C-alpha positions as CSV (number, residue, x, y, z in Angstrom):
1,X,15.8,14.6,39.0
2,X,18.0,17.7,39.6
3,X,16.1,18.3,42.9
4,X,16.6,14.6,43.9
5,X,20.4,14.8,43.1
6,X,20.7,18.2,44.9
7,X,19.2,16.7,48.1
8,X,21.6,13.7,48.0
9,X,24.5,16.2,47.7
10,X,23.2,18.1,50.7
11,X,22.8,14.8,52.7
12,X,26.4,13.9,51.9
13,X,27.6,17.1,53.6
14,X,25.0,17.2,56.4
15,X,26.1,17.2,60.1
16,X,22.7,16.2,61.4
17,X,22.4,12.7,59.8
18,X,24.7,9.9,58.6
19,X,25.0,9.6,54.9
20,X,23.4,6.1,54.6
21,X,20.6,7.0,57.0
22,X,19.9,10.2,55.1
23,X,19.8,8.5,51.7
24,X,17.5,5.8,53.1
25,X,15.1,8.4,54.3
26,X,15.2,10.2,51.0
27,X,14.5,7.0,49.1
28,X,11.5,6.4,51.4
29,X,10.4,10.0,50.6
30,X,10.4,9.3,46.9
31,X,8.0,6.4,47.6
32,X,5.8,8.7,49.7
33,X,5.7,11.1,46.8
34,X,4.9,8.4,44.3
35,X,1.9,7.1,46.3
36,X,0.8,10.6,47.4
37,X,0.9,9.8,51.1
38,X,0.3,13.4,52.4
39,X,-0.2,15.0,54.7
40,X,2.4,13.4,56.9
41,X,4.3,14.1,60.1
42,X,8.1,14.5,60.2
43,X,10.6,14.6,63.1
44,X,12.3,18.0,63.5
45,X,14.7,18.2,66.4
46,X,12.5,17.5,69.4
47,X,9.5,18.7,67.5
48,X,7.1,17.3,64.9
49,X,6.3,19.0,61.6
50,X,3.2,18.3,59.6
51,X,3.6,18.8,55.8
52,X,0.9,18.7,53.3
53,X,2.9,18.3,50.1
54,X,6.3,17.1,48.9
55,X,8.1,20.5,48.9
56,X,11.8,21.3,49.2
57,X,11.8,22.1,52.9
58,X,9.8,19.0,53.7
59,X,12.3,16.8,51.8
60,X,15.2,18.3,53.8
61,X,13.5,17.9,57.1
62,X,12.6,14.3,56.2
63,X,16.2,13.4,55.2
64,X,18.1,15.4,57.8
65,X,15.8,16.3,60.6
66,X,17.4,19.5,62.0
67,X,18.4,20.3,58.4
68,X,20.2,23.6,59.1
69,X,22.2,21.9,61.8
70,X,24.7,24.7,62.4
71,X,22.4,27.7,62.3
72,X,19.6,26.0,64.2
73,X,22.0,24.8,66.9
74,X,23.5,28.3,67.3
75,X,20.0,29.7,67.6
76,X,19.1,27.3,70.4
77,X,22.4,28.3,72.1
78,X,21.6,31.9,71.8
79,X,18.1,31.4,73.3
80,X,19.2,29.1,76.1
81,X,18.7,31.9,78.7
82,X,15.6,33.3,76.8
83,X,15.3,36.1,74.3
84,X,13.1,37.1,71.4
85,X,13.4,35.5,68.0
86,X,11.7,36.9,64.9
87,X,11.2,34.4,62.1
88,X,10.6,36.5,59.0
89,X,9.4,34.2,56.2
90,X,8.6,31.4,58.6
91,X,7.0,29.1,55.9
92,X,5.5,26.1,57.8
93,X,7.5,26.6,60.9
94,X,10.8,24.7,60.9
95,X,12.9,27.5,62.5
96,X,10.0,28.6,64.6
97,X,9.6,25.1,66.2
98,X,13.3,24.8,66.8
99,X,13.5,28.2,68.5
100,X,10.4,27.6,70.6
101,X,11.7,24.3,72.1
102,X,13.1,26.5,74.9
103,X,10.0,27.7,76.8
104,X,11.9,30.7,78.0
105,X,12.2,32.0,74.4
106,X,9.7,34.3,72.8
107,X,9.1,33.6,69.1
108,X,7.2,35.8,66.6
109,X,6.6,34.0,63.2
110,X,5.8,36.1,60.2
111,X,4.4,34.4,57.1
112,X,2.3,36.2,54.5
113,X,0.8,33.4,52.4
114,X,-2.6,32.4,53.8
115,X,-2.4,28.6,53.1
116,X,1.2,28.4,54.3
117,X,0.2,30.4,57.4
118,X,-2.6,28.0,58.2
119,X,-0.1,25.1,58.3
120,X,2.4,27.2,60.3
121,X,-0.4,27.7,62.9
122,X,-1.3,24.0,62.9
123,X,2.3,23.1,63.5
124,X,2.7,25.5,66.4
125,X,-0.5,24.3,68.0
126,X,0.3,20.6,67.4
127,X,3.6,21.1,69.4
128,X,1.9,23.0,72.1
129,X,4.2,26.0,71.7
130,X,2.5,28.8,73.7
131,X,5.6,31.0,73.4
132,X,4.9,31.6,69.7
133,X,2.9,34.4,68.1
134,X,2.0,33.9,64.4
135,X,1.4,36.9,62.1
136,X,-0.2,36.6,58.7
137,X,1.5,39.6,57.1
138,X,4.6,40.5,55.0
139,X,7.4,42.7,56.4
140,X,8.7,45.4,54.0
141,X,9.9,49.0,54.0
142,X,6.4,50.4,54.2
143,X,2.9,49.8,55.7
144,X,0.4,49.0,53.0
145,X,-0.1,46.1,50.5
146,X,2.0,44.1,48.0
147,X,1.7,41.3,45.5
148,X,2.8,37.9,46.7
149,X,3.4,35.0,44.3
150,X,1.1,32.0,44.7
151,X,3.5,29.1,43.8
152,X,2.8,25.5,44.5
153,X,6.2,25.3,46.4
154,X,5.5,27.5,49.4
155,X,9.1,28.2,50.1
156,X,9.5,29.9,46.8
157,X,6.7,32.5,47.2
158,X,8.0,36.1,47.3
159,X,6.9,39.7,47.2
160,X,7.1,41.2,43.6
161,X,6.7,44.7,42.3
162,X,3.2,45.7,41.4
163,X,2.0,44.2,38.1
164,X,5.3,42.4,37.5
165,X,4.2,38.9,38.5
166,X,4.1,36.6,35.5
167,X,2.0,33.9,37.3
168,X,-0.8,33.8,39.9
169,X,-0.5,36.2,42.8
170,X,-2.4,37.5,45.8
171,X,-2.5,40.7,47.6
172,X,-1.1,40.8,51.1
173,X,-0.7,43.3,54.0
174,X,2.8,44.7,54.5
175,X,4.1,46.3,57.7
176,X,7.3,48.0,58.5
177,X,9.4,46.0,61.0
178,X,9.9,48.9,63.4
179,X,6.3,50.1,63.3
180,X,4.9,46.5,63.9
181,X,7.2,45.5,66.8
182,X,7.0,48.9,68.5
183,X,3.2,48.5,68.3
184,X,3.5,45.0,69.8
185,X,5.9,46.2,72.5
186,X,8.4,43.6,71.3
187,X,12.2,44.1,71.4
188,X,13.8,41.6,68.9
189,X,17.1,39.9,69.8
190,X,17.6,37.5,66.9
191,X,16.2,37.8,63.5
192,X,16.0,35.2,60.6
193,X,15.1,36.7,57.2
194,X,14.3,34.2,54.4
195,X,12.0,36.0,51.9
196,X,13.3,35.0,48.5
197,X,14.9,38.3,47.3
198,X,12.9,40.8,49.5
199,X,15.6,41.0,52.2
200,X,16.4,44.6,51.4
201,X,12.8,45.6,51.8
202,X,12.7,44.0,55.2
203,X,15.9,45.6,56.4
204,X,14.9,49.0,55.2
205,X,11.9,48.8,57.4
206,X,13.9,48.1,60.6
207,X,14.9,51.7,61.3
208,X,16.2,52.5,64.7
209,X,15.3,49.1,66.0
210,X,18.6,47.8,64.4
211,X,20.5,49.1,67.4
212,X,18.9,46.4,69.6
213,X,19.2,43.4,67.3
214,X,22.1,41.1,68.2
215,X,22.2,38.8,65.3
216,X,20.7,38.1,61.9
217,X,20.5,34.9,59.9
218,X,20.0,36.1,56.3
219,X,19.4,34.3,53.0
220,X,20.8,35.8,49.8
221,X,23.5,37.6,51.8
222,X,25.6,38.2,48.7
223,X,23.5,41.2,47.7
224,X,25.7,44.3,47.6
225,X,23.0,46.5,49.1
226,X,22.4,44.0,51.9
227,X,26.1,44.0,52.9
228,X,26.1,47.8,52.7
229,X,23.1,47.9,55.1
230,X,24.9,45.6,57.5
231,X,28.1,47.6,57.4
232,X,26.2,50.9,57.9
233,X,24.5,49.5,61.0
234,X,27.8,48.3,62.3
235,X,27.2,44.5,62.0
236,X,30.0,42.1,61.5
237,X,30.0,39.3,59.0
238,X,29.1,37.5,56.9
239,X,30.0,34.4,59.0
240,X,29.2,30.8,58.5
241,X,28.7,28.6,61.5
242,X,30.5,25.3,62.2
243,X,28.7,24.5,65.4
244,X,30.6,21.3,66.4
245,X,33.9,22.9,65.5
246,X,32.9,26.0,67.5
247,X,33.9,28.3,64.6
248,X,32.4,31.2,62.7
249,X,34.2,31.3,59.5
250,X,34.4,33.8,56.7
251,X,33.7,31.0,54.1
252,X,30.6,28.9,53.7
253,X,30.6,25.2,54.9
254,X,30.4,22.4,52.4
255,X,26.6,22.4,52.9
256,X,25.9,26.1,52.8
257,X,23.5,27.6,55.3
258,X,22.3,31.2,55.6
259,X,25.0,33.8,56.5
260,X,25.2,35.3,60.0
261,X,25.7,38.9,60.7
262,X,26.0,40.1,64.4
263,X,26.9,43.1,66.4
264,X,30.2,43.4,68.2
265,X,28.8,42.5,71.6
266,X,27.5,39.2,70.3
267,X,30.8,38.5,68.6
268,X,32.5,38.9,72.1
269,X,29.8,36.8,73.8
270,X,30.3,33.9,71.4
271,X,34.1,34.2,71.7
272,X,33.6,33.8,75.5
273,X,31.6,30.6,74.8
274,X,34.6,29.2,73.0
275,X,33.9,30.1,69.3
276,X,36.8,30.9,67.1
277,X,35.7,33.8,65.0
278,X,37.3,34.9,61.7
279,X,38.0,38.5,61.0
280,X,34.9,40.1,59.7
281,X,34.9,40.9,56.0
282,X,32.7,43.9,56.6
283,X,35.2,45.2,59.2
284,X,37.9,44.7,56.7
285,X,36.0,46.8,54.1
286,X,35.5,49.5,56.7
287,X,39.2,49.5,57.6
288,X,40.1,49.7,54.0
289,X,37.9,52.7,53.4
290,X,39.3,54.4,56.5
291,X,42.8,53.8,55.3
292,X,42.0,55.1,51.9
293,X,40.4,58.2,53.4
294,X,43.4,58.7,55.6
295,X,45.8,58.5,52.7
296,X,43.6,61.0,50.7
297,X,43.5,63.5,53.6
298,X,47.2,63.2,54.2
299,X,48.0,63.8,50.5
């Protein structure tokens, strides 16, 4: 019941579907769940997404289509002239398919869970997306192996410390971000990280490739260590996108989406495209530190 109510709240604040239409779709979804009519095919932007069970991501796609309307729209704008998008924690491919709708874009989708990965590959093939490469690994701060939970809800699976998984788990291969993409000869432009708490592990594996990444979409952005990493690498943010209003605000929208962090050149490029951009909280932190350091040195 709580998941049902939560979805209704998200529909009420969604910009990709009207409230009545969204509620109607969600009620139809409940009937589909009741009668077990899976797998099924859902409309996602200009793509189609096959889902094999009534999970959280599937429910949002069913009700709202392009469910992260603001971030997905910004991603498509950023890829309008091409570029490379890395989908870390791709799940069954919602962001991957949206990004790959522009044939000039290059998309690398990373998903460690073997069953989820199989459905990701199926969705990529079903939509004829030849500009997508799927990798069945986990990204972390080291090359090796790690334990991954084996939850029935695929969007909740996560890397856990060795021998600390209370439920079922499986062993997966891990790669450092920098080692992998240098090996592939790929220079990432835009990166989405949705890894259920392992964001720092992914970021700590980026190394010197951070200098070339223009923008991150990051889940669980509130982590202190994550914000410190972004500040250390000179990224601005966190920002929250209002695409129709052409703003990047310092506060989340009514229906929260992942936070955006970007380098200064990307900030300027989006400003030239007409986006009003709030002062970066990280920049404010840096200035405060510089001011404090200045006062100390003068005293």
